[in-house]
N, C-alpha and C positions, 0 to 999 in steps of 0.2 A: 367785262366782257368774256366771253364764252373761248373764242381763238383769236388767236395771229398767225395769218398765212404772209409765211416771209420768203419772199421769192427773188433770189440772184439772177441776174439775165445779163447776156452779152449779145446783141445782132438778133434780136429774137423779135422785133416788130410785126413780123405777119402773124406770130402765135399769139402774141400776148391778147388781143379782145376776145377769141375762144377760149383760151387758159381763165382767165377773169369771167367771162359769162358763165363758165363750166361751173368754178367756184362757187359764183352768186345762188347758182339754181342749187348745188348741193346743199349750201347752209340753207337757202331757204327753205327748202324742204326737209332742214332738221332743224328749223326755228333755232339757230346759232346766232347767237351776238356775235360780229368778227368784223375782223380788219385785213386788208391786201397790202402788204408792203412790196414795192416793186423796189429793186432795189437796179440800176442801170451802170453795170460796172465799164464804165466808157465806151459804148456802145458809139460805133462808125455810120450806122445806120439810123432809119427813122424811128429808134426805137422810144427815146424821150419823150418827143413828139408824139407818140402811141399812148405813153404812160402820164403826160399831160393831159390830152384828151379825154382818158377812162379817169381819170381823176374828176373832171367835169363834169363827168356823166353820175358819177357815186362819191360822194365825201369818204367812203367806208377805205376806199382804196387812197393808198398814199407813196411816194414816188420820194427815192433817194438818187442824188444823181452823181458820179463820180467825173472828174474832167478827165483821166485817163483808167488805162485799165490796171487796176489792183489785184485782181486776181479773186476767185469764189470765197476762200477765208475772210479777206476784210469784208467782202458784199457782205457775209453771214452775222458778221460781227457787227457791222452798224445796224444792219435789221434785229439781231436779238438786240438793241439796245432800244429800239425803237419801238418794239413790240409792247403792248401792253395786255395782249391776252393772256389768261391761266393757262392755257396750252397752246405752247407754239409752233407749229407743221411746218417745217419747211418745204422745197420742192422745189426740180428743175421748172424751166420756162418752156421747153422744148415740146412740150406733150406727151412726154415718156412717163410721166410721175400720173397716174390718175388722179383728181379729186373725188371720184367716187370712193380712194381709200380715207378721207378724211373722218367720215365718222365714226367708223371703225377703230382707226390710229385715237383718235379720242376718248372713244369707249375704253380702249385699253390703259389710256392714263387716268381719267376718273375716275372708273370703275373697277378695274383692276388692281389698280393701284401703282402701275411701273410708272418709275421717273423717264426712260424713255423708250421709246420703238424705234428701230429703223427696218426701212423697207429693203429690197429685194427683186433686183430687176432682173428674172429668172432670163427673160431673152431680150437682149439687147439690140436696136435698131441700128448701132454706131456703125463708124467704121470698123472692120475688124482687124486692119493691121497696126491702125492709129490709137484706137479707143479698147476694143474688146479685150485683144490681148495681151496690153501695158496694165489694164485694170485687173486680169486674172493674177498677174506676176503681183502684183499691188496686194491686192486681198490676200493672196497666199503667204506673201511675206509680213504683211500686216497681224495675221491670224495667227503667225509660229512670234513674232515679237511681244503684241501685247496678251498671249496667251487667252485671246477673247475670242471664241468659235461662233463669228460674225462672218454670213455668207458673202455680202455685199456690201463692204466699209464704204465705197463710193455712192454707193443709194443715194440721190437728191430727198427721198421721201425720207421723212423724220418727223417725228413728234416726240415735245420735252415738256414736262411740267415745268411751269417757271421756279417753282420753291425747292424741287426738288434737287439735290446734291452733284446730279449727273448735268444737267441743266447749268449750273453756276462752273462745273469744272468743262464743259463743252465751249461757255463763252469766253471762258479762260483761253482755254486751245485755242480757238479761232483767232483772238486778239495773239497770243502769241506766234502764229502761224503765219499770223497778218503782217507780223511789223518784223518777224526774226529768219523765218526760213524764207518763205517765197518771193521776199523783197529784202534787197540790202539795206539795212538800216538806214544810212548814211542818204539815202534817194529817198526814203519813205515818207509821206507829208502826214502827221500824225493828227493836224487839225482838222477834223473832220471830214480827211480825205476830199476837201474840198467839194463837197456833197451841197445839192438842194434838197431842202425838205419838204414838200409840199403836204 
């Protein structure tokens, strides 16, 4: 399989049909074999019902459901574990990441030989006070601490080569972040996060 598109989501009921349709159109136009893995991180709206409806319409769409909100790192970790494609592309469900970027991201992994390619949201449509300013501080601090000159560590749009060392390290990173950093270990459910896989 050429691609696994991994999409963590939380309360994105309205955007899911458009996002999946857009991904399907891009993959069909480029003759990619693919799967879309939607990870519902404990949504309280009708997101899971939308995931199951999309799955019924197209068996390339797969769903994982958490019983409560564990955070994006845990969702990505489960998505990586379920992915079967040669290249894994992650994107946010809010339509701020364009599926039109998928072919170029895949080309950079397959043809140019990168292990990982990261997107950059030059213009963000989030709330300035609660999202944009904290994101700028986070990116600056992470650049300084990691000595990696990356513009946007928070961008959900990334491509990973599954055989590459970066992917293996990223998978380990998301597992650690999910288990020990964002959730206290004694509250964390390590048994598949109570997820349903379709």
